[in-house]
N, C-alpha and C positions, 0 to 999 in steps of 0.2 A: 395024236391024230383024233382020238374018238372024241375029245373035249371040243375041239374044232367043229366036228359034225354035229354034236348037240346043240353047239351055238348058233350054228348056221340054221340048222332046222327049226331052233326057236325064233330066229329073225325072220325066217319064211313064215312060222305061224303067225307071227305078229302082223307081218306085213299083209297076209291074207286077211287076218281079222280087220286090219285097217280099211283094207280095200272094199270088203264086204260091208262094214260099219259105214264107209263114206258112199257107197252105192246105196245106202237106204233101204235096208231089208226090212222086211216085215216082222213081228215079234213071233208067228208061226214059223219061219224060216230060222229062227235063231237057236232052236233046239237041234235043228238038222245042220247049222253051221257047227254047233259046239260040238257034235258028233264026228263031223268032218275033221274038225281041227284034232280031235282026241285020236282019230286015226292017223294023222300024220306026227303028232305030237304027244304020246300018252302022258308025259310029264305035265302038260297043260291042264290036266285035272286037276292038280292041286290049287292052281290058279283059279279055275272054275268055281271049286268047292269053296275056296276062301271068300270068293265074291258072292256065291249064296248064302253063305253063313252072315258076312256082314248084312246083305239085303234083308235077309231075315231077321236079324237083329234091329235093324233100322224100321221095319214093319211092326216090330214088337214094341219099341220104343214110341213110335207113333200112337199105336192102340192104347198103350198105357197113358200117354199124355190126354189124348181124346177122352179117355174113361175119367181121368182126374180133373179135367177141366170141366165135363158135365157134373160130376159130383159136386165140385165146388160153387159152379154156376146155380145148381140146384140149393146148395146151403146158403148162398147170398140172398137168393130168392126167398126162401123161407124166414132168414134172419131179418129182411126187410117188412115180410109180413108180420113177423113177430113183434118188431119195432112199431110199426103203425098201430098194432093191437094195445101194447104196453101203453103207449103215449096217449090214446084214447082214454084207458081205463085211468091214467094217472090224472090226466086233465079232469075227468069226471070226479075224481075223488078230491081234487083240488077246489074245484067248483062247490061240491057239497060242503066241504070243509069252511069254505067262505061264507056259505048260506047259514051254517051254523053259527058263525061266530059275527054275523050282522048284528044280532041283537045285543051282545057284549060289546061290539065297537060303539054302537049307537049310545048304549048307557056311559060307557066310559067317556066318551065325547060329551055328554051333557053334565056329568060329573065334573069333567074337567073344566067345563065353562063355568058350573056353578061354583067351584072351588077358586077359580080366577076372579070372580066376582067377589067372594068372601075375602079374600086377599086384598083385592082394592077396598073394601069397606073397611077392614081393619087398618089398613094404611091411614085411611082417612080420620078412622077415631083416633089413630097415634098421633097422627099430625095436630088434630086438636087438643088432644090430653097435652101434648107437648107445650101447645100455645098457651094452654090454661096454667101450665107449671111455670112457664116462664112469667107469666103475668103475675102469678102468686108471689114468686120469687123478687120479682120487682118491688111489688107492694111489701113485702114483708122488709126489703131492704130501706124502703124510703120511712123516714120517721113520721110517726101519725100524730097528728095535733093533739090529741087526747094525752097520748104518752109524753109528749113535749111537754105539756102543762103539767102533768104530775111531776115530772122529772124536774121542772124549775121550783115547783114548790119544795121539793124535797133539797133542793140546792139551798134554797132561802133560808130553810131551817123551820124550826117550830115557831109558830106563832104565839 
């Protein structure tokens, strides 16, 4: 019998809470309502305590999240500033290095063009020498008139 009374008491307590919440009570009356419910059902205190613990835990998590979010956003802003600074510094160093390389680049370009002209000159000389050698070979293969006469005398015998 005692179990039924306890269950019916809890049901009544919940119904009272639902009616009060449904009626739209203000936050200041919430504490008073909790006290009234505890007078009617002292076991309901454990439910209220569990609710307070969970609400407190949720608030703690929300504060931790807000703190972490703020910290990370500050780090991101600082990293963006650092990146901009480093990028500017690197671009400056690249420009300075290019300026230092400019005379060498111009000298190398000039030497390259001069070497190209020398190569063309050597090719022309080689082609000319090749033609001269070919003409000399051709002449060497053709019998000369003087040699032909000298051979003809030798072939005729001693006079």
